[in-house]
N, C-alpha and C positions, 0 to 999 in steps of 0.2 A: 445610540451610537450613530455617528456621522456616516452617511452613505459612502463617502470616499474611504473611510477607515474600514468599513465592511468589505468593500471591493478589494482594497489592498491586502487585507488579511486572507480573503478568499484566494487571491493570486498567489500569496506565499504558500498557502495550504496546497493549492494545485501544483505549484512548481516543486515543492518538497515531495509531494505524492508521485510526481512524474520521475523525479530523480530516484526515489525509493523503488519505484517500479522497474527502472532500468537496472539498478544495482542488484536487486533480488532476482531478476530474470537472468542476468548474466551468471550469477552465482548458481542458480538451480540448473541452468543448462550445462554449465561446466561440471557440475556434480553428476548429472545423469548421462550426459553425452560428451565425455572428454575427447579432445582431439589428440590422437597419437601421431607423433612425427611432425614434420614441418609441411603444412599444407596451406594453400592460399584460397582466397575466396571469402565472400561476406559471411556465409553460414559458419565456416570454420573459424573465422576471426571472432564471431559472436561467442563461440564456445571455448576458444583458446585463451581463457583467462585463469588467473590463480584465484580460486573461490575463497580462499582464506583472506585475501586482501579486501574483500567486500564486507566483512563482518562488522567492522566499526562503522562503516558508512550506512549499512542497513540499520544498525541499532540507533545511531544518531538521527538519521532521517525518520525512522519510525517514531522516535521520541520528539521530533519537531512536528511531524505531520499530525499526530493524534491531538496534542494540545491546540494546534491551529484549528483543527476541526471542531474541538470542544468550544473554543472561543466563538467560532462562526455559528455554532449550533443555536445560540440564544437568538440572534436576529432571524435565523432560518425558522426556528420554532414559532416565533411571533409573527413575522412578516409573510412567510411563504407557506409553511405547513398549515397553520391555523386558518389563514385566509383563502388558500387556494387548494393545496393538495388534498387535505382531508375531505373536502366537499366535492371536488371535481375528479380527482384521480387517486382514490384510496389505495390502489395497487402500488403507486409510487411511494406512499407512506409506508406500506408494508416492506417494500424493498429497502427503504432507508432504515427501518427498524432492524432488518437483518444486517445491514451494513454496520450499524452501531454494535450489534452483538459480535460480529466478526472482528471488529477493531478491538473489542475487549478481550476476545480470545487470543488475538495476536499479541496484545500487550501482556497477557498472562503467560504466553509461551516464550516471550523474549528472553527471560533469564535462563531458561533451559537451552534455548538456541545459543546464547552466549557461552554457556557452560560447555556444550559439546564442541564448540570451536576453540575454546581456550586450551583444552588438553588434547594431546594426541589420542585419537579414538578411531574406532572403525568408521567406515563410510556410512553405514546404515542409519545411525542416529543423526548424523549431519544431514543426510538426505531427507529424513523424516521431518525434522524441525524446519529445515530450509524450504522444503516443499510446502509444508503447512503455511509458513509465512508468505510464500509466493502466492498461494491460493487466496489467502486473506487479502493481500495487497491488490491482486488482480481483481478480485470480487469488489472490493471497496472502490477501486479506481473506476471500474465499469459502471457500477451502480451510481456513483457520484455523478458521472457524466450523464447517465440516463435521467436521473432525477433533476439535474440541472437543466437539461434540455427539454423537459416536459413542457415548460412554458417559456423557455428561453430566459431563464433567470440569470 
């Protein structure tokens, strides 16, 4: 694969991950710490969103981010992991393995997440599935940056 194509796909993956991170963070904050009444300020604006409006964005962005990561995995596995990470920083390889597992768990949870948001339901299931997805997304985002910055890839 051409180096330019790899970098372009990595950028799309990173941008979609960042948008997903923002959407799921807004949603989980609005679920756990809703703002009552009209208040101003940055912290209140961050939480004063309609969490149900983020469901489609989270699903679409998750379904874009995962395949982009899978496409980028092939050159990563051949060019970076095999040639550098495994031999020099095996802990980074282990973190990346956990990232892959977390992404698979998030993908498996996505239909249940969609189901609890489609029907009127209690807040507890929505909080549970949204929080789980938020933890997965934050974990993957942070680990992706750590592994990327190990050698300045």
